[in-house]
N, C-alpha and C positions, 0 to 999 in steps of 0.2 A: 588519523582517527578511524575507528571502526563505524560505518555509517550504514543504517538501514533506510532504504528508500522504498515508500509504498506508493504505487501510482494507481489511480482509480480508472474504472471503465470510461468515466467522462473525459479523461485526458487522453486515453489511448485510441478512442473511437469516435466517429462522427455519430450524430443523432440516428443515423440509419442503422448503426451497429457495425458499419464497414470501418476498417482500420484508417486512422488518421496518420497517413505515411509520413508527412512532413514533420508532425510533432514526435512520432516514435523515433524517427531517424535523429532529430535534435536531442532527444532524451538519451539515447544510446551514445551519441557523440560526447555529451557532457559527462555521463558516467564513466566512459572510457578514459576521459581526460583526468577526471578526479581520481581514478584508479591509477593512471600513469603518475599522478603526483604523489603516489604512496599511500593513499587512503584504501582501506578495505571496504568494499562495497557488497551489500546484500540487498537484492532487489525482491520486494513483495509485490507481485503484479496481479491485479484483477484483469478482467477482460475476456475470459474464456467463454463464458455464457453470451456475453454481448457479441463476440466475434462469431460464435456458433450461429447465432440469430441471423447475422448478416450473410454468413457462408451458406446457410441453409434456406436463405431467402424467406425467413418467417416474417409475419407482420409486425412483431414486437416480442418482448420479452415474455416467454411462455409462462402460463399460469400453473400448469400441471407439472408435478416433479419428474416424471419420466422424460418429458420433452426438454425440461431444464437439464437434466443430466446428459441427455443426447447432445444438446447444444454445446455443453461443456466439453464433451468428449471431441467433438469436431473443432471447437474453437481453441482448445489447448493445443492442439497440433499446429494450427496456424500461428498462435501466439509464440511458441517455442521455436518454430521454424523462422519466424521473422527475427526473434531476438538472437538466435544462433547467426543468422545471416548479417545482421547489422553489427553486432559486437565483434564478429570474425573480421570485418573490414578494418577494425582498430586492433587486431591481434589479441583479442581477449576471448577465453573460452567460458562459455555458459554451462550451467548444470541445472537440470530441473529437480525441484524438490516439492513433492505433492504431500500435504499433510491433512489429517483429520483431527477432530476433537480428542479422540482416543490417544493420538500420538502426543498430545500435549499434557493430557491427564495421567497417563501411565508413566510412572517414574523411570521405568526401563526404556520405554519407547522415546520418551522426552531425552533421556541421556544419549540414546542412539542418534537422535536428530542433532543434538548439539554436537557430538563427536564428528558426525558427517560434515556439518557445516564448517567446524573449525578446521578439519582436514582439507575441504575444498578450498578454504581461504589460504591455508598453508601452501597448497599447491598452485595458487595463483588463479584459481577459477572464480567466477562470479555466479554465486547461487541465485537463482530465479525461483521464488517460492509462491505457491498458490494453495488454496484449499482444494482437496480432491473432490471436486463437485460431482464426479460421476459416481461416487460411492457414499459420500457425505451428503446431507440435505441442509438447505438453509432455513428450514421451518423452526421457529422459536419452540424450544422445549425438547427437540429431538436430541437424543442422547449423544450422538457422535459428531454433532456439528459444532463449528467455531462461529459460522454465521456470516461474517463479512471480513474483509481483509484489513480494516483498521485495527481490530482486535488481534487479528492473527499477526500483524506486523509489530504490534506491541509486545506480544508474547515472545516472538523471535528475538526482538531487540533486547528485551530483558534477559532472555535465555542465553544469549551469546555476549553478554556484557557490552552492548553497543555503547558508544559515546553520544550518538545522535540518532534520533529517528525523524524523518522527514516525510510528512503526508502530503503528497501532491493531489489536489482535488479541483473542482470548478469554482471554488470560492477563495477569496483573498486571505481569509483567516477567520479568527472569531470576532464577532461584532457584539456590542452591547445592546443590539436590537436586531430585528430581522431587516437586513439591507434591501430585500425585495419589496418590503412594505413600507419601511421607514426611511425617509430620505435623510434624517438626522442621525441614523445609526453610525457609530464610529468603530473603527477597527481597533481591537485591543492588541497593542504591539507586544506586550510582555505579561505573562501570567506567573507570579511568584508561587503560587499554590492553587491546586484545584479544590476549591472549597464548594459549599452548597450554592453559593451565588453564581459561581462559574458554571456549575453543572446545570442550574436553571436556564442558562442561555442555549442549551442543546438544540432545541427546535425539533423538526420532524426528520423524514427519511430523505435520502439522496436523490439522484437522477432517475429517469425511467429506466435506464439500462442497468444502473448499479443498485447497490443495497445499503451503502454506508451513508448516514447523515452526520451532522454535527455532534449528536448525542454519542455516537459510536466513537468519534474522534476524541471527545473528552474522556470517555472511558479508557481510550488507548493512553491519553496523557496521565491519567492516574496510575495505570500500570507501570509505564516507563519511568516516570519521574520518581516513583517510590523505589525503583531499582537503580536510581542514580543516573539516568539517562535523560538528556535534554530532548524536547521534541518541538518541531516546527510544523505548522499548518500554512501551506502556501499554495498559490494558484499553479497548476501544472501547465497552463497555456504557453508559458515561456520557460522552458527547462533550463535556459541559462542562469535563471535566478538561483540555481543550486550553488553556483560559485560563490555569490554573496551570502547564502545561508551558511555554507561551510565556513566562510571567513567570519562569521559571526555578526554580519551587518544586519541592520533592522529590515527583515522581509517577513511578511505575513505576522503570524502570532507564534512567539516563542515561549514555551513552558519551561521554566527553570527546574532543574533536577534537584532532588533532596541529596544530601550528601551520602555517599555510598557507605 
């Protein structure tokens, strides 16, 4: 299968913004093993701003745009250095791909992006994709932004005709209520179609270091399922769950694809 895996800041970093080394090592090990099994893996990775916050010893996620972009510039270096080091231990080569909204909206640039990713996969490389936060901005309504990596991963998965998109986050999946407030909230294991009721379960934004909440994940589900790609939301705290997800076992919430 061609699998796109999106990993959020909450999965990659501690609350301090510093790298969660144990979890990142486990993630790279499992993804390398899935690649060894014959799957094509595309990784959409958040974490640049969060890691820059930790590296620059800032008190928290900055509010002003220049500091966010500076943190992204510092954090992206550490992010890619770490991926390169960890995947190299399992004899896999990574490639950095940084995108902006314009790269998605422009037909020519979108085609260039797809061609690059296809060739990287043909060459056996593992593309690591992130939004180019040093030149794009995550303010709503700004022309060149995608905004968060849930949407970016869905756009990429649809563009490269992926079979499966996996969103790893700090929540087990989609619930029929807010599990933080409602003890009786139940995990929804399968979503046949993303309708108005499902969208209404979106809730608010994500963690203090990240930008994506459940609403952005449901938007991603709309994009990929319409393109014939299944999607799973699962908890990224145990990367070994990826094995069960790829095998089709009931983990998290699985959104069924429409026929291509």
